[in-house]
C-alpha positions as CSV (number, residue, x, y, z in Angstrom):
1,M,10.2,41.4,-21.7
2,P,8.0,39.1,-19.4
3,V,5.5,40.8,-17.1
4,L,6.2,40.1,-13.4
5,T,3.2,39.6,-11.1
6,D,2.8,39.2,-7.4
7,R,0.9,35.9,-7.8
8,P,2.9,32.8,-7.1
9,I,3.4,30.4,-10.0
10,P,1.3,27.3,-9.5
11,L,3.3,24.1,-9.1
12,P,2.1,20.9,-10.8
13,V,0.2,18.8,-8.4
14,P,1.4,15.2,-8.4
15,A,-1.2,12.7,-9.6
16,T,-0.1,10.2,-6.9
17,H,0.8,10.4,-3.3
18,H,3.0,7.3,-3.1
19,H,5.7,6.6,-5.7
20,L,4.8,3.0,-6.3
21,E,7.9,2.2,-8.4
22,S,10.3,3.2,-5.6
23,L,8.4,1.3,-3.0
24,A,8.5,-1.8,-5.3
25,A,12.2,-1.3,-6.0
26,E,12.9,-1.3,-2.3
27,V,10.9,-4.5,-1.7
28,H,12.7,-6.1,-4.7
29,R,16.1,-5.1,-3.4
30,M,15.5,-6.3,0.1
31,Y,13.7,-9.6,-0.5
32,F,13.6,-10.7,-4.2
33,S,16.9,-9.5,-5.7
34,K,17.7,-12.8,-7.3
35,Y,14.5,-12.5,-9.5
36,P,14.0,-9.9,-12.2
37,P,12.0,-6.8,-11.0
38,L,8.3,-6.9,-11.8
39,P,6.3,-4.0,-13.2
40,V,3.9,-2.5,-10.6
41,R,1.1,0.0,-11.2
42,W,-2.0,1.4,-9.6
43,G,-5.2,-0.5,-10.6
44,Q,-8.3,1.2,-12.0
45,Q,-10.5,3.2,-9.7
46,I,-13.9,1.7,-9.3
47,S,-16.3,3.8,-7.3
48,R,-18.3,1.6,-5.0
49,K,-19.6,2.3,-1.6
50,N,-20.4,-0.2,1.2
51,R,-18.2,-3.0,-0.1
52,R,-18.1,-6.3,1.7
53,T,-14.6,-7.2,0.5
54,I,-11.7,-5.4,-1.2
55,R,-8.9,-6.8,-3.3
56,L,-5.9,-4.7,-2.3
57,G,-3.4,-6.1,-4.8
58,S,-3.2,-8.6,-7.6
59,Y,-0.6,-10.4,-9.6
60,N,-1.1,-11.5,-13.2
61,H,0.8,-14.7,-14.0
62,H,0.6,-14.2,-17.7
63,T,1.9,-10.6,-17.9
64,A,4.0,-10.9,-14.6
65,E,2.5,-7.5,-13.6
66,M,1.4,-6.4,-10.1
67,R,-1.4,-4.0,-9.4
68,V,-2.2,-2.2,-6.2
69,H,-5.7,-0.9,-5.4
70,P,-5.8,2.9,-6.0
71,I,-7.7,3.5,-2.7
72,L,-4.3,3.0,-1.0
73,N,-2.8,6.0,-2.8
74,R,-3.5,8.5,-0.1
75,H,-1.4,10.3,2.6
76,T,-3.1,8.3,5.4
77,T,-1.8,5.0,4.0
78,P,1.7,4.2,5.4
79,A,4.3,3.2,2.9
80,F,5.1,0.0,4.8
81,F,1.5,-1.2,4.2
82,I,1.8,-0.6,0.4
83,Q,5.1,-2.4,0.5
84,S,3.4,-5.3,2.3
85,I,1.0,-5.6,-0.6
86,I,3.8,-5.6,-3.1
87,Y,5.7,-8.2,-1.0
88,H,2.6,-10.4,-1.0
89,E,2.3,-10.1,-4.8
90,Y,6.0,-10.9,-5.3
91,L,5.4,-14.0,-3.3
92,H,2.7,-15.1,-5.7
93,H,5.3,-14.6,-8.5
94,V,7.8,-16.8,-6.7
95,L,5.6,-19.4,-4.9
96,G,2.5,-19.5,-7.1
97,P,-1.2,-18.6,-6.6
98,S,-1.9,-20.8,-3.5
99,H,-2.1,-19.4,0.0
100,N,-0.7,-22.5,1.7
101,R,1.5,-22.9,4.8
102,R,4.6,-22.3,2.8
103,F,3.2,-19.0,1.5
104,H,2.0,-17.8,4.9
105,K,5.4,-18.7,6.4
106,A,7.2,-16.6,3.8
107,E,4.7,-13.8,4.2
108,R,5.5,-13.5,7.8
109,Q,9.1,-12.8,6.9
110,F,8.2,-9.3,5.7
111,R,9.8,-6.8,8.1
112,Y,6.6,-4.9,8.9
113,Y,4.2,-7.9,8.7
114,R,2.7,-7.3,12.2
115,E,2.4,-3.6,11.7
116,S,0.7,-4.1,8.3
117,Q,-1.8,-6.6,9.8
118,E,-2.6,-4.2,12.6
119,W,-3.0,-1.2,10.3
120,L,-5.3,-3.2,8.1
121,R,-7.3,-4.3,11.1
122,R,-7.8,-0.7,12.3
123,N,-8.5,0.7,8.8
124,L,-10.5,-2.0,7.0
125,W,-13.7,-0.2,7.7
126,A,-12.4,2.9,5.9
127,L,-11.2,0.9,2.9
128,L,-14.6,-0.7,2.6
129,G,-16.2,2.8,2.4
130,R,-18.1,2.5,5.7
131,K,-18.2,4.6,8.7
132,K,-16.7,3.0,11.8
133,S,-19.8,3.4,14.0
134,V,-22.1,2.0,11.2
135,L,-19.9,-1.0,10.9
136,R,-19.9,-1.7,14.6
137,A,-23.7,-1.2,14.9
138,R,-24.3,-3.5,12.0
139,V,-22.1,-6.2,13.5
140,V,-24.0,-6.1,16.8
141,V,-27.5,-6.0,15.2
142,D,-27.3,-8.1,12.1
143,A,-24.1,-10.1,12.8
144,P,-23.1,-10.2,9.0
145,P,-20.0,-12.0,7.9
146,T,-16.8,-10.3,9.0
147,P,-15.5,-8.0,6.2
148,Q,-12.5,-9.6,4.5
149,M,-9.8,-8.5,2.2
150,A,-8.1,-10.4,-0.6
151,L,-4.5,-9.8,-1.6
152,F,-4.4,-11.9,-4.6
């Protein structure tokens, strides 16, 4: 007979906050249903502090696989932002690697495009691993190049 205790049974902690496959499935269903669904997974975690740039997503044309930066896998990242990365990478699958006018026009068709751009503008400093006050002070004193992100 099993022994009963007063301690609660620990539940398994999920390894991920966002369920990437369901976010990708929704983007596929809403925008790219005439194409076969693409595999999407979290990229590898590379621990670097004080980055100047960050690649939030990538698409491999040879394997037709998308990767999303694992730094976005936290409760503070809204699901629509991760979906915007997935949407961007799907566009690379459909339109090719260039960020030309046609690509940018199609990118603006994403439902939460403006919200995603605004969230990125407000949170880029955190994604780069910098403190907000340090980034502002450095911009005023040194005037380094503006931090940028790459979605490809």
